[in-house]
C-alpha positions in Angstrom: 93.8 90.2 132.6 94.7 87.0 134.5 91.8 84.6 135.0 89.3 87.5 134.5 87.4 88.3 131.2 88.8 91.8 130.9 90.7 94.4 132.8 94.0 94.5 134.7 94.7 91.8 137.2 97.3 93.1 139.7 98.6 89.7 140.6 99.3 88.8 137.0 101.0 92.2 136.4 103.1 91.7 139.5 104.1 88.1 138.4 105.2 89.4 134.9 107.1 92.2 136.6 108.9 89.6 138.6 109.8 87.8 135.4 111.3 91.1 133.9 113.2 91.7 137.2 114.8 88.2 137.0 115.8 88.7 133.4 117.2 92.1 134.2 119.3 90.7 137.2 120.7 88.0 134.8 122.3 90.9 132.9 119.9 91.5 130.0 118.9 94.9 128.5 115.2 94.8 128.0 112.6 96.9 126.2 108.9 96.0 126.6 106.1 96.4 124.0 102.7 95.9 125.7 99.4 95.4 124.1 95.8 96.3 125.3 93.5 93.4 124.3 92.6 93.0 128.0 91.0 96.4 127.8 90.0 97.0 124.2 90.7 95.6 120.9 90.6 97.8 117.9 89.8 95.0 115.5 87.0 93.7 117.8 85.6 97.3 118.0 85.6 97.6 114.2 84.0 94.2 113.8 81.2 95.6 116.1 80.6 98.5 113.7 82.9 101.1 114.9 85.2 103.1 112.6 88.3 101.1 112.2 90.7 104.0 112.8 88.7 105.2 115.8 88.7 101.8 117.3 92.3 101.4 116.8 93.2 104.6 118.6 91.1 103.4 121.5 93.2 100.3 121.5 96.3 102.4 121.6 95.1 104.2 124.7 94.5 100.9 126.3 98.1 99.9 125.9 99.2 103.1 127.6 97.1 102.0 130.6 98.8 98.6 130.7 102.2 100.2 130.3 101.6 102.4 133.4 100.4 99.5 135.3 103.5 97.5 134.4 105.8 100.5 135.3 104.2 100.7 138.6 104.7 97.1 139.3 108.3 97.1 138.2 109.3 100.1 140.3 107.6 98.6 143.4 110.2 95.9 143.1 113.1 98.2 142.4 113.3 98.1 138.6 113.7 101.6 137.3 111.6 102.1 134.2 110.5 104.8 131.6 107.4 104.6 129.5 107.4 106.1 125.9 104.3 106.4 124.0 103.9 106.7 120.1 100.8 109.1 120.9 102.1 112.1 123.0 100.8 112.5 126.4 103.3 114.5 128.3 101.7 114.4 131.7 101.9 110.5 132.1 104.8 109.4 130.0 107.5 110.3 127.5 107.2 110.5 123.7 108.9 107.9 121.7 112.4 109.4 121.2 114.8 106.7 120.0 118.1 108.3 121.3 116.4 108.9 124.7 115.4 105.3 124.9 118.9 104.1 124.1 120.2 106.3 126.9 117.8 104.9 129.3 119.0 101.5 128.4 122.6 102.6 129.0 121.5 103.8 132.4 120.1 100.3 133.3 116.5 101.2 132.9 113.8 99.1 131.3 111.9 101.0 128.5 108.3 100.3 128.1 106.9 101.3 124.6 103.2 102.0 124.5 100.6 103.0 121.8 102.0 100.6 119.0 103.4 102.5 116.0 101.0 105.5 116.8 98.9 104.8 113.7 95.7 102.8 113.1 95.7 99.6 111.0 99.0 98.3 112.7 99.0 95.9 115.4 101.1 95.8 118.6 103.1 93.0 116.9 104.1 95.5 114.3 105.0 98.0 117.1 107.1 95.4 118.7 109.0 94.6 115.4 109.6 98.3 114.7 110.9 99.0 118.2 113.1 96.0 117.9 114.6 97.2 114.7 115.0 100.9 115.9 116.6 99.8 119.3 118.9 97.3 117.4 117.8 94.5 119.6 119.3 91.1 119.3 116.0 89.4 119.4 112.2 89.9 119.7 110.7 87.7 122.3 106.9 87.2 122.2 105.4 86.0 125.5 102.1 84.2 124.7 99.8 81.6 126.4 101.5 78.7 124.5 105.1 77.4 124.6 106.0 78.1 121.0 104.9 77.9 117.3 102.7 74.9 116.2 101.6 73.8 112.7 98.0 74.3 114.0 96.3 75.6 117.0 97.3 73.3 120.0 94.3 74.4 122.0 91.9 72.8 119.5 94.1 70.0 117.9 95.9 67.6 120.3 98.0 66.4 117.5 99.5 69.8 116.7 103.3 69.7 116.1 105.5 72.2 118.0 108.6 73.7 116.0 111.8 74.3 117.7 112.9 76.4 114.7 111.0 77.7 111.8 111.8 80.2 109.0 110.2 83.5 108.5 109.0 82.5 105.1 107.3 79.2 106.4 105.5 81.3 109.0 104.2 83.6 106.2 103.5 81.0 103.7 101.7 78.6 106.1 99.9 81.4 107.8 101.0 80.1 111.3 99.6 83.1 113.2 102.8 83.8 115.1 102.4 87.6 114.6 100.8 89.6 111.7 102.6 89.4 108.4 104.0 93.0 108.5 105.7 92.2 111.7 107.2 88.9 110.5 108.4 90.7 107.3 110.1 93.5 109.1 111.8 91.1 111.4 113.0 89.1 108.4 114.2 92.2 106.5 116.2 93.3 109.5 117.4 89.8 110.5 115.8 89.9 114.0 115.0 86.5 115.3 111.5 86.1 116.9 111.4 83.8 120.0 107.9 82.6 121.0 107.5 81.3 124.6 104.9 81.0 127.3 104.8 84.0 129.7 102.6 82.0 131.9 105.4 79.5 133.1 107.1 80.9 136.2 110.6 82.0 135.6 110.6 81.2 131.8 111.5 84.5 130.5 115.0 84.5 132.1 115.4 80.8 131.2 114.6 81.5 127.5 116.9 84.6 127.4 119.7 82.2 128.8 119.2 79.7 126.1 117.1 77.1 128.2 113.4 76.7 128.6 110.9 75.7 125.8 110.4 78.1 122.9 110.3 78.3 119.2 112.8 80.5 117.2 111.6 82.0 114.0 114.5 83.1 111.9 116.5 82.5 108.8 117.1 78.7 108.1 119.7 77.7 105.6 
């Protein structure tokens, strides 16, 4: 939503698309999982009195809108993409079919997964962890508005300490708010490192994928 209060900011979408293109040109295979909080958050709807399941389905539809916006931005700059939705809507995108998604990657396309896991009560974080496991990804990267994981909220605590590396179990036991607990546990059980970085810094996605840049790696620490 960029600097706005809601909705889709085309300049922000275009900038993120440039980040994805740079990473693709660096030789990485990429899947994207996109949330919908800029349009509608299921949890917020439920807090306002809506039925939770109904609100979550509305949130899933918002992620499809964002996925289509990202597909449009990527294809305008020459990056071939396919959108797969966990809620079937054949007129606008494909259903989630794992083997087809793998084939898209083999052909050099970026696969954008929408609608989370397709069921209420699960966040987009859980959707990202599930797709990372299904697609046998080497890592799950979470682009946020901060440059990693801190021991407290850096926006409200100037003395917050950033981790370079932190274990799954520490994130869960200390409730560090990286992702929801089910997503962290799924990544831990499948040994998928989570890399948390700022998506707002220009060129940061390609830097982090290349081992540079500022980020926190959540994983197994011996």
